[in-house]
C-alpha positions as CSV (number, residue, x, y, z in Angstrom):
1,X,77.1,101.9,94.6
2,X,78.8,98.6,95.6
3,X,82.0,99.6,93.7
4,X,82.0,103.0,95.4
5,X,81.8,101.3,98.8
6,X,84.5,98.8,97.9
7,X,86.8,101.6,96.7
8,X,86.3,103.6,99.9
9,X,86.9,100.5,102.0
10,X,90.0,99.5,100.0
11,X,91.4,103.1,100.5
12,X,90.8,102.9,104.3
13,X,92.5,99.5,104.5
14,X,95.5,100.7,102.4
15,X,95.8,103.8,104.6
16,X,95.8,101.8,107.8
17,X,98.2,99.2,106.3
18,X,100.7,101.9,105.3
19,X,100.6,103.3,108.9
20,X,101.1,99.9,110.6
21,X,103.9,98.8,108.3
22,X,105.8,102.0,108.5
23,X,105.3,102.2,112.2
24,X,107.0,98.9,112.7
25,X,110.2,99.9,110.8
26,X,113.3,100.5,112.9
27,X,114.7,104.0,113.3
28,X,117.8,104.7,111.2
29,X,120.1,104.4,114.2
30,X,118.7,100.9,114.9
31,X,117.1,102.0,118.1
32,X,114.1,100.1,119.3
33,X,111.3,101.8,121.0
34,X,111.2,100.9,124.7
35,X,107.7,99.7,125.7
36,X,106.4,101.9,128.5
37,X,103.1,101.7,130.4
38,X,100.8,104.1,128.6
39,X,98.9,106.8,130.5
40,X,95.1,106.5,130.6
41,X,94.8,109.5,128.3
42,X,96.9,107.8,125.6
43,X,94.9,104.6,126.0
44,X,91.7,106.6,125.7
45,X,92.8,108.4,122.5
46,X,93.8,105.0,121.0
47,X,90.5,103.6,121.9
48,X,88.6,106.5,120.3
49,X,90.8,106.2,117.1
50,X,89.9,102.5,116.9
51,X,86.2,103.1,117.5
52,X,86.1,105.8,114.8
53,X,87.9,103.6,112.3
54,X,85.6,100.6,113.0
55,X,82.6,103.0,112.7
56,X,83.8,104.3,109.4
57,X,84.5,100.8,108.1
58,X,81.0,99.7,109.2
59,X,79.5,102.8,107.6
60,X,81.0,101.9,104.2
61,X,79.1,98.5,104.4
62,X,75.7,99.8,105.7
63,X,72.9,101.5,103.9
64,X,73.0,105.3,103.8
65,X,73.1,106.9,107.3
66,X,71.5,110.3,107.6
67,X,71.4,111.0,103.8
68,X,72.0,114.5,102.6
69,X,70.3,114.3,99.2
70,X,67.9,112.0,97.5
71,X,69.9,112.4,94.2
72,X,73.5,112.4,95.4
73,X,75.4,111.8,92.1
74,X,77.3,115.0,92.1
75,X,77.8,114.9,95.9
76,X,79.3,111.5,95.6
77,X,81.5,112.6,92.6
78,X,82.9,115.5,94.6
79,X,83.3,113.3,97.7
80,X,85.3,110.7,95.8
81,X,87.6,113.4,94.4
82,X,88.2,114.9,97.8
83,X,88.6,111.4,99.4
84,X,91.1,110.3,96.8
85,X,93.1,113.6,97.1
86,X,93.1,113.2,100.9
87,X,94.2,109.6,100.7
88,X,97.0,110.3,98.3
89,X,98.2,113.3,100.3
90,X,98.2,111.4,103.6
91,X,99.9,108.3,102.3
92,X,102.6,110.1,100.3
93,X,103.3,112.4,103.2
94,X,103.6,109.4,105.6
95,X,106.2,107.8,103.2
96,X,108.1,111.1,103.0
97,X,108.1,111.6,106.8
98,X,109.6,108.1,107.1
99,X,111.0,107.4,110.6
100,X,110.5,111.0,111.7
101,X,106.8,110.1,112.6
102,X,105.1,109.3,115.9
103,X,101.5,108.6,116.7
104,X,99.2,111.5,117.4
105,X,98.5,110.3,120.9
106,X,102.3,110.2,121.9
107,X,103.3,113.3,120.0
108,X,107.0,113.1,120.8
109,X,110.2,114.3,119.3
110,X,112.3,111.2,118.5
111,X,116.1,111.1,119.3
112,X,116.9,110.6,115.5
113,X,114.3,113.0,114.2
114,X,115.2,115.6,111.6
115,X,113.2,118.3,109.9
116,X,111.6,117.0,106.7
117,X,111.2,119.8,104.2
118,X,111.1,118.1,100.8
119,X,108.2,116.8,98.8
120,X,104.8,117.7,100.2
121,X,106.5,119.0,103.3
122,X,108.0,121.8,101.2
123,X,104.5,123.2,100.8
124,X,102.8,122.5,104.1
125,X,103.9,121.4,107.6
126,X,101.1,119.0,108.3
127,X,100.1,117.2,105.2
128,X,99.1,114.0,107.0
129,X,96.5,115.9,109.1
130,X,95.3,117.7,106.1
131,X,95.1,114.5,104.0
132,X,93.2,112.7,106.8
133,X,90.7,115.5,107.2
134,X,90.1,115.6,103.4
135,X,89.8,111.8,103.3
136,X,87.2,111.7,106.1
137,X,85.3,114.7,104.6
138,X,85.3,113.1,101.1
139,X,84.3,109.7,102.5
140,X,81.2,111.2,104.2
141,X,80.2,113.1,101.1
142,X,80.7,110.0,99.0
143,X,78.4,108.1,101.3
144,X,75.9,111.0,101.1
145,X,75.9,111.3,104.9
146,X,75.3,114.3,107.2
147,X,78.0,112.8,109.4
148,X,80.2,115.1,107.3
149,X,79.2,117.7,109.9
150,X,81.0,115.5,112.5
151,X,84.2,115.7,110.5
152,X,83.8,119.5,110.3
153,X,83.4,119.6,114.0
154,X,86.4,117.4,114.6
155,X,88.6,119.4,112.3
156,X,89.5,122.2,114.8
157,X,90.5,119.7,117.4
158,X,92.9,118.0,114.9
159,X,94.3,121.4,113.8
160,X,94.8,122.4,117.4
161,X,96.8,119.2,118.0
162,X,99.0,120.1,115.0
163,X,99.8,123.5,116.5
164,X,100.6,121.9,119.9
165,X,103.0,119.5,118.1
166,X,104.6,122.5,116.4
167,X,105.3,124.2,119.6
168,X,107.1,121.1,120.9
169,X,109.1,120.7,117.7
170,X,110.1,124.4,117.7
171,X,111.4,124.0,121.3
172,X,113.3,120.7,120.7
173,X,114.1,120.1,117.0
174,X,116.9,122.2,115.6
175,X,115.9,124.1,112.4
176,X,112.1,123.6,112.8
177,X,111.6,127.3,113.6
178,X,113.2,128.2,110.3
179,X,111.1,125.6,108.5
180,X,108.0,127.1,110.0
181,X,109.0,130.5,108.6
182,X,109.4,129.1,105.1
183,X,106.2,126.9,104.8
184,X,102.5,127.3,105.5
185,X,100.9,125.2,108.2
186,X,97.9,123.6,106.4
187,X,97.2,125.1,102.9
188,X,100.0,125.8,100.5
189,X,100.7,129.5,99.9
190,X,97.7,130.5,102.2
191,X,97.7,129.3,105.8
């Protein structure tokens, strides 16, 4: 069980490290983001993200919280598979998106932004969101926790955010409307 928890924790740390490292890279044009005072809503979303991350990290180190099953071997095995798939999808997609990415709380179209339609983005428009949802769902199953229901309840909110971002991209990013017609939103060949 300790190896499972270390694996989950290492994945979370790797995920966060990739985001922070890639976030700090300069845009291809050399432009530097201009620091602006952030609205209270943005600060609140950032605080919630940090609280969730700290809670998940703490959960990987604590005894089982709200256990689903007294014999969770298969639940954990399925959870690890889903977690690993989600982690890989999210990290690969983040690398493929490169400097065309912005935080969920700012959801902006960048001046240098282009439509990314290769790699994972050739199959789905929001692989980072999908990967993160799978990662969280798999993590909770791996930890044998009923908190997986919280992930399920959070999923529609995340998917709604993705559709809001799409509307903004269709209005402001040339070619994004054509890209939307050629790819599915969340599940390849399905939705």
